[in-house]
PDB file of N, CA, C, O and CB in Angstrom:
ATOM      1  N   UNK A   1      80.070 127.115  91.962  1.00  0.00           N
ATOM      2  CA  UNK A   1      80.937 127.672  92.979  1.00  0.00           C
ATOM      3  C   UNK A   1      81.847 126.592  93.562  1.00  0.00           C
ATOM      4  O   UNK A   1      83.022 126.843  93.833  1.00  0.00           O
ATOM      5  CB  UNK A   1      80.106 128.328  94.084  1.00  0.00           C
ATOM      6  N   UNK A   2      81.306 125.400  93.751  1.00  0.00           N
ATOM      7  CA  UNK A   2      82.088 124.299  94.314  1.00  0.00           C
ATOM      8  C   UNK A   2      83.245 123.916  93.393  1.00  0.00           C
ATOM      9  O   UNK A   2      84.341 123.616  93.866  1.00  0.00           O
ATOM     10  CB  UNK A   2      81.190 123.081  94.565  1.00  0.00           C
ATOM     11  N   UNK A   3      83.004 123.927  92.079  1.00  0.00           N
ATOM     12  CA  UNK A   3      84.066 123.592  91.123  1.00  0.00           C
ATOM     13  C   UNK A   3      85.206 124.609  91.179  1.00  0.00           C
ATOM     14  O   UNK A   3      86.374 124.248  91.041  1.00  0.00           O
ATOM     15  CB  UNK A   3      83.496 123.522  89.697  1.00  0.00           C
ATOM     16  N   UNK A   4      84.865 125.862  91.379  1.00  0.00           N
ATOM     17  CA  UNK A   4      85.879 126.915  91.465  1.00  0.00           C
ATOM     18  C   UNK A   4      86.757 126.713  92.698  1.00  0.00           C
ATOM     19  O   UNK A   4      87.975 126.879  92.631  1.00  0.00           O
ATOM     20  CB  UNK A   4      85.214 128.306  91.506  1.00  0.00           C
ATOM     21  N   UNK A   5      86.141 126.358  93.815  1.00  0.00           N
ATOM     22  CA  UNK A   5      86.907 126.132  95.046  1.00  0.00           C
ATOM     23  C   UNK A   5      87.834 124.931  94.886  1.00  0.00           C
ATOM     24  O   UNK A   5      88.991 124.986  95.302  1.00  0.00           O
ATOM     25  CB  UNK A   5      85.957 125.917  96.246  1.00  0.00           C
ATOM     26  N   UNK A   6      87.341 123.852  94.291  1.00  0.00           N
ATOM     27  CA  UNK A   6      88.171 122.665  94.064  1.00  0.00           C
ATOM     28  C   UNK A   6      89.316 122.995  93.118  1.00  0.00           C
ATOM     29  O   UNK A   6      90.448 122.565  93.342  1.00  0.00           O
ATOM     30  CB  UNK A   6      87.325 121.507  93.496  1.00  0.00           C
ATOM     31  N   UNK A   7      89.034 123.749  92.068  1.00  0.00           N
ATOM     32  CA  UNK A   7      90.070 124.134  91.112  1.00  0.00           C
ATOM     33  C   UNK A   7      91.128 125.003  91.783  1.00  0.00           C
ATOM     34  O   UNK A   7      92.321 124.802  91.553  1.00  0.00           O
ATOM     35  CB  UNK A   7      89.451 124.879  89.920  1.00  0.00           C
ATOM     36  N   UNK A   8      90.715 125.966  92.608  1.00  0.00           N
ATOM     37  CA  UNK A   8      91.667 126.841  93.305  1.00  0.00           C
ATOM     38  C   UNK A   8      92.530 126.041  94.276  1.00  0.00           C
ATOM     39  O   UNK A   8      93.726 126.306  94.404  1.00  0.00           O
ATOM     40  CB  UNK A   8      90.920 127.959  94.060  1.00  0.00           C
ATOM     41  N   UNK A   9      91.939 125.074  94.955  1.00  0.00           N
ATOM     42  CA  UNK A   9      92.704 124.234  95.880  1.00  0.00           C
ATOM     43  C   UNK A   9      93.731 123.397  95.122  1.00  0.00           C
ATOM     44  O   UNK A   9      94.859 123.233  95.590  1.00  0.00           O
ATOM     45  CB  UNK A   9      91.761 123.319  96.686  1.00  0.00           C
ATOM     46  N   UNK A  10      93.361 122.871  93.973  1.00  0.00           N
ATOM     47  CA  UNK A  10      94.292 122.078  93.174  1.00  0.00           C
ATOM     48  C   UNK A  10      95.451 122.941  92.676  1.00  0.00           C
ATOM     49  O   UNK A  10      96.598 122.492  92.675  1.00  0.00           O
ATOM     50  CB  UNK A  10      93.561 121.430  91.986  1.00  0.00           C
ATOM     51  N   UNK A  11      95.170 124.148  92.262  1.00  0.00           N
ATOM     52  CA  UNK A  11      96.228 125.064  91.816  1.00  0.00           C
ATOM     53  C   UNK A  11      97.170 125.388  92.975  1.00  0.00           C
ATOM     54  O   UNK A  11      98.384 125.443  92.784  1.00  0.00           O
ATOM     55  CB  UNK A  11      95.617 126.368  91.239  1.00  0.00           C
ATOM     56  N   UNK A  12      96.629 125.600  94.164  1.00  0.00           N
ATOM     57  CA  UNK A  12      97.461 125.907  95.331  1.00  0.00           C
ATOM     58  C   UNK A  12      98.383 124.742  95.664  1.00  0.00           C
ATOM     59  O   UNK A  12      99.550 124.953  95.994  1.00  0.00           O
ATOM     60  CB  UNK A  12      96.583 126.245  96.544  1.00  0.00           C
ATOM     61  N   UNK A  13      97.883 123.532  95.582  1.00  0.00           N
ATOM     62  CA  UNK A  13      98.706 122.352  95.864  1.00  0.00           C
ATOM     63  C   UNK A  13      99.816 122.222  94.830  1.00  0.00           C
ATOM     64  O   UNK A  13     100.963 121.953  95.188  1.00  0.00           O
ATOM     65  CB  UNK A  13      97.840 121.074  95.881  1.00  0.00           C
ATOM     66  N   UNK A  14      99.500 122.406  93.579  1.00  0.00           N
ATOM     67  CA  UNK A  14     100.513 122.300  92.526  1.00  0.00           C
ATOM     68  C   UNK A  14     101.561 123.398  92.649  1.00  0.00           C
ATOM     69  O   UNK A  14     102.743 123.144  92.423  1.00  0.00           O
ATOM     70  CB  UNK A  14      99.856 122.362  91.147  1.00  0.00           C
ATOM     71  N   UNK A  15     101.161 124.591  92.996  1.00  0.00           N
ATOM     72  CA  UNK A  15     102.096 125.697  93.151  1.00  0.00           C
ATOM     73  C   UNK A  15     103.045 125.434  94.312  1.00  0.00           C
ATOM     74  O   UNK A  15     104.238 125.722  94.214  1.00  0.00           O
ATOM     75  CB  UNK A  15     101.342 127.013  93.367  1.00  0.00           C
ATOM     76  N   UNK A  16     102.536 124.898  95.394  1.00  0.00           N
ATOM     77  CA  UNK A  16     103.376 124.581  96.557  1.00  0.00           C
ATOM     78  C   UNK A  16     104.387 123.494  96.198  1.00  0.00           C
ATOM     79  O   UNK A  16     105.557 123.591  96.567  1.00  0.00           O
ATOM     80  CB  UNK A  16     102.503 124.128  97.756  1.00  0.00           C
ATOM     81  N   UNK A  17     103.951 122.478  95.492  1.00  0.00           N
ATOM     82  CA  UNK A  17     104.851 121.400  95.097  1.00  0.00           C
ATOM     83  C   UNK A  17     105.938 121.923  94.169  1.00  0.00           C
ATOM     84  O   UNK A  17     107.093 121.510  94.278  1.00  0.00           O
ATOM     85  CB  UNK A  17     104.071 120.269  94.415  1.00  0.00           C
ATOM     86  N   UNK A  18     105.589 122.819  93.267  1.00  0.00           N
ATOM     87  CA  UNK A  18     106.570 123.374  92.335  1.00  0.00           C
ATOM     88  C   UNK A  18     107.615 124.200  93.079  1.00  0.00           C
ATOM     89  O   UNK A  18     108.797 124.144  92.737  1.00  0.00           O
ATOM     90  CB  UNK A  18     105.872 124.237  91.269  1.00  0.00           C
ATOM     91  N   UNK A  19     107.207 124.956  94.077  1.00  0.00           N
ATOM     92  CA  UNK A  19     108.162 125.758  94.849  1.00  0.00           C
ATOM     93  C   UNK A  19     109.149 124.863  95.577  1.00  0.00           C
ATOM     94  O   UNK A  19     110.343 125.160  95.610  1.00  0.00           O
ATOM     95  CB  UNK A  19     107.428 126.660  95.854  1.00  0.00           C
ATOM     96  N   UNK A  20     108.674 123.781  96.155  1.00  0.00           N
ATOM     97  CA  UNK A  20     109.571 122.866  96.850  1.00  0.00           C
ATOM     98  C   UNK A  20     110.546 122.211  95.879  1.00  0.00           C
ATOM     99  O   UNK A  20     111.710 121.997  96.220  1.00  0.00           O
ATOM    100  CB  UNK A  20     108.771 121.798  97.591  1.00  0.00           C
ATOM    101  N   UNK A  21     110.091 121.899  94.698  1.00  0.00           N
ATOM    102  CA  UNK A  21     110.955 121.282  93.703  1.00  0.00           C
ATOM    103  C   UNK A  21     112.044 122.251  93.253  1.00  0.00           C
ATOM    104  O   UNK A  21     113.207 121.863  93.142  1.00  0.00           O
ATOM    105  CB  UNK A  21     110.134 120.813  92.501  1.00  0.00           C
ATOM    106  N   UNK A  22     111.689 123.477  93.000  1.00  0.00           N
ATOM    107  CA  UNK A  22     112.661 124.478  92.566  1.00  0.00           C
ATOM    108  C   UNK A  22     113.674 124.753  93.673  1.00  0.00           C
ATOM    109  O   UNK A  22     114.866 124.899  93.402  1.00  0.00           O
ATOM    110  CB  UNK A  22     111.951 125.782  92.156  1.00  0.00           C
ATOM    111  N   UNK A  23     113.211 124.824  94.906  1.00  0.00           N
ATOM    112  CA  UNK A  23     114.116 125.070  96.027  1.00  0.00           C
ATOM    113  C   UNK A  23     115.102 123.915  96.169  1.00  0.00           C
ATOM    114  O   UNK A  23     116.296 124.147  96.361  1.00  0.00           O
ATOM    115  CB  UNK A  23     113.321 125.264  97.338  1.00  0.00           C
ATOM    116  N   UNK A  24     114.632 122.702  96.078  1.00  0.00           N
ATOM    117  CA  UNK A  24     115.508 121.533  96.177  1.00  0.00           C
ATOM    118  C   UNK A  24     116.506 121.489  95.026  1.00  0.00           C
ATOM    119  O   UNK A  24     117.672 121.145  95.223  1.00  0.00           O
ATOM    120  CB  UNK A  24     114.680 120.247  96.199  1.00  0.00           C
ATOM    121  N   UNK A  25     116.055 121.831  93.843  1.00  0.00           N
ATOM    122  CA  UNK A  25     116.954 121.873  92.688  1.00  0.00           C
ATOM    123  C   UNK A  25     118.032 122.920  92.858  1.00  0.00           C
ATOM    124  O   UNK A  25     119.185 122.700  92.487  1.00  0.00           O
ATOM    125  CB  UNK A  25     116.173 122.144  91.417  1.00  0.00           C
ATOM    126  N   UNK A  26     117.662 124.055  93.415  1.00  0.00           N
ATOM    127  CA  UNK A  26     118.639 125.117  93.665  1.00  0.00           C
ATOM    128  C   UNK A  26     119.701 124.673  94.659  1.00  0.00           C
ATOM    129  O   UNK A  26     120.881 124.980  94.491  1.00  0.00           O
ATOM    130  CB  UNK A  26     117.940 126.372  94.180  1.00  0.00           C
ATOM    131  N   UNK A  27     119.288 123.957  95.685  1.00  0.00           N
ATOM    132  CA  UNK A  27     120.249 123.451  96.673  1.00  0.00           C
ATOM    133  C   UNK A  27     121.198 122.446  96.028  1.00  0.00           C
ATOM    134  O   UNK A  27     122.394 122.456  96.320  1.00  0.00           O
ATOM    135  CB  UNK A  27     119.512 122.800  97.867  1.00  0.00           C
ATOM    136  N   UNK A  28     120.683 121.575  95.155  1.00  0.00           N
ATOM    137  CA  UNK A  28     121.524 120.595  94.472  1.00  0.00           C
ATOM    138  C   UNK A  28     122.566 121.281  93.601  1.00  0.00           C
ATOM    139  O   UNK A  28     123.729 120.879  93.584  1.00  0.00           O
ATOM    140  CB  UNK A  28     120.668 119.655  93.624  1.00  0.00           C
ATOM    141  N   UNK A  29     122.152 122.311  92.880  1.00  0.00           N
ATOM    142  CA  UNK A  29     123.083 123.047  92.021  1.00  0.00           C
ATOM    143  C   UNK A  29     124.151 123.741  92.870  1.00  0.00           C
ATOM    144  O   UNK A  29     125.320 123.785  92.486  1.00  0.00           O
ATOM    145  CB  UNK A  29     122.322 124.085  91.155  1.00  0.00           C
ATOM    146  N   UNK A  30     123.758 124.270  93.999  1.00  0.00           N
ATOM    147  CA  UNK A  30     124.702 124.934  94.898  1.00  0.00           C
ATOM    148  C   UNK A  30     125.756 123.947  95.396  1.00  0.00           C
ATOM    149  O   UNK A  30     126.943 124.272  95.423  1.00  0.00           O
ATOM    150  CB  UNK A  30     123.958 125.567  96.091  1.00  0.00           C
ATOM    151  N   UNK A  31     125.337 122.760  95.786  1.00  0.00           N
ATOM    152  CA  UNK A  31     126.270 121.736  96.272  1.00  0.00           C
ATOM    153  C   UNK A  31     127.210 121.297  95.145  1.00  0.00           C
ATOM    154  O   UNK A  31     128.408 121.121  95.364  1.00  0.00           O
ATOM    155  CB  UNK A  31     125.496 120.514  96.834  1.00  0.00           C
ATOM    156  N   UNK A  32     126.667 121.123  93.958  1.00  0.00           N
ATOM    157  CA  UNK A  32     127.501 120.728  92.823  1.00  0.00           C
ATOM    158  C   UNK A  32     128.525 121.815  92.500  1.00  0.00           C
ATOM    159  O   UNK A  32     129.675 121.505  92.189  1.00  0.00           O
ATOM    160  CB  UNK A  32     126.627 120.435  91.588  1.00  0.00           C
ATOM    161  N   UNK A  33     128.128 123.066  92.568  1.00  0.00           N
ATOM    162  CA  UNK A  33     129.052 124.170  92.318  1.00  0.00           C
ATOM    163  C   UNK A  33     130.164 124.212  93.345  1.00  0.00           C
ATOM    164  O   UNK A  33     131.315 124.484  93.003  1.00  0.00           O
ATOM    165  CB  UNK A  33     128.309 125.490  92.313  1.00  0.00           C
ATOM    166  N   UNK A  34     129.836 123.946  94.590  1.00  0.00           N
ATOM    167  CA  UNK A  34     130.851 123.920  95.650  1.00  0.00           C
ATOM    168  C   UNK A  34     131.844 122.787  95.412  1.00  0.00           C
ATOM    169  O   UNK A  34     133.039 122.955  95.659  1.00  0.00           O
ATOM    170  CB  UNK A  34     130.186 123.763  97.036  1.00  0.00           C
ATOM    171  N   UNK A  35     131.374 121.643  94.939  1.00  0.00           N
ATOM    172  CA  UNK A  35     132.260 120.513  94.653  1.00  0.00           C
ATOM    173  C   UNK A  35     133.212 120.870  93.515  1.00  0.00           C
ATOM    174  O   UNK A  35     134.395 120.538  93.582  1.00  0.00           O
ATOM    175  CB  UNK A  35     131.440 119.250  94.294  1.00  0.00           C
ATOM    176  N   UNK A  36     132.731 121.526  92.492  1.00  0.00           N
ATOM    177  CA  UNK A  36     133.579 121.932  91.368  1.00  0.00           C
ATOM    178  C   UNK A  36     134.611 122.961  91.844  1.00  0.00           C
ATOM    179  O   UNK A  36     135.776 122.903  91.451  1.00  0.00           O
ATOM    180  CB  UNK A  36     132.716 122.517  90.208  1.00  0.00           C
ATOM    181  N   UNK A  37     134.189 123.878  92.669  1.00  0.00           N
ATOM    182  CA  UNK A  37     135.092 124.887  93.207  1.00  0.00           C
ATOM    183  C   UNK A  37     136.197 124.249  94.052  1.00  0.00           C
ATOM    184  O   UNK A  37     137.360 124.640  93.950  1.00  0.00           O
ATOM    185  CB  UNK A  37     134.311 125.903  94.040  1.00  0.00           C
ATOM    186  N   UNK A  38     135.845 123.287  94.870  1.00  0.00           N
ATOM    187  CA  UNK A  38     136.836 122.579  95.689  1.00  0.00           C
ATOM    188  C   UNK A  38     137.827 121.824  94.808  1.00  0.00           C
ATOM    189  O   UNK A  38     139.029 121.832  95.073  1.00  0.00           O
ATOM    190  CB  UNK A  38     136.138 121.602  96.658  1.00  0.00           C
ATOM    191  N   UNK A  39     137.331 121.183  93.778  1.00  0.00           N
ATOM    192  CA  UNK A  39     138.219 120.452  92.865  1.00  0.00           C
ATOM    193  C   UNK A  39     139.162 121.407  92.151  1.00  0.00           C
ATOM    194  O   UNK A  39     140.328 121.075  91.939  1.00  0.00           O
ATOM    195  CB  UNK A  39     137.402 119.652  91.836  1.00  0.00           C
ATOM    196  N   UNK A  40     138.687 122.574  91.780  1.00  0.00           N
ATOM    197  CA  UNK A  40     139.541 123.565  91.130  1.00  0.00           C
ATOM    198  C   UNK A  40     140.609 124.062  92.087  1.00  0.00           C
ATOM    199  O   UNK A  40     141.750 124.275  91.678  1.00  0.00           O
ATOM    200  CB  UNK A  40     138.707 124.740  90.612  1.00  0.00           C
ATOM    201  N   UNK A  41     140.267 124.249  93.335  1.00  0.00           N
ATOM    202  CA  UNK A  41     141.249 124.685  94.328  1.00  0.00           C
ATOM    203  C   UNK A  41     142.317 123.613  94.544  1.00  0.00           C
ATOM    204  O   UNK A  41     143.495 123.936  94.697  1.00  0.00           O
ATOM    205  CB  UNK A  41     140.555 125.018  95.660  1.00  0.00           C
ATOM    206  N   UNK A  42     141.917 122.350  94.558  1.00  0.00           N
ATOM    207  CA  UNK A  42     142.861 121.249  94.745  1.00  0.00           C
ATOM    208  C   UNK A  42     143.804 121.100  93.538  1.00  0.00           C
ATOM    209  O   UNK A  42     144.937 120.641  93.686  1.00  0.00           O
ATOM    210  CB  UNK A  42     142.097 119.939  94.981  1.00  0.00           C
ATOM    211  N   UNK A  43     143.339 121.481  92.370  1.00  0.00           N
ATOM    212  CA  UNK A  43     144.149 121.335  91.153  1.00  0.00           C
ATOM    213  C   UNK A  43     145.213 122.410  91.033  1.00  0.00           C
ATOM    214  O   UNK A  43     146.130 122.265  90.225  1.00  0.00           O
ATOM    215  CB  UNK A  43     143.261 121.369  89.929  1.00  0.00           C
ATOM    216  N   UNK A  44     145.126 123.474  91.801  1.00  0.00           N
ATOM    217  CA  UNK A  44     146.098 124.572  91.711  1.00  0.00           C
ATOM    218  C   UNK A  44     147.456 124.137  92.168  1.00  0.00           C
ATOM    219  O   UNK A  44     148.394 124.933  92.159  1.00  0.00           O
ATOM    220  CB  UNK A  44     145.646 125.760  92.527  1.00  0.00           C
TER     221      UNK A  44
END
């Protein structure tokens, strides 16, 4: 039973870390897209 609890806790920690990584990556892509959009507007 103790091994199951430790395993579940480890999975929860990894899942939380993955969500934060994906969220941060999404924000980076959003900022990069805005920069490209601004450059396209300036080129008009």
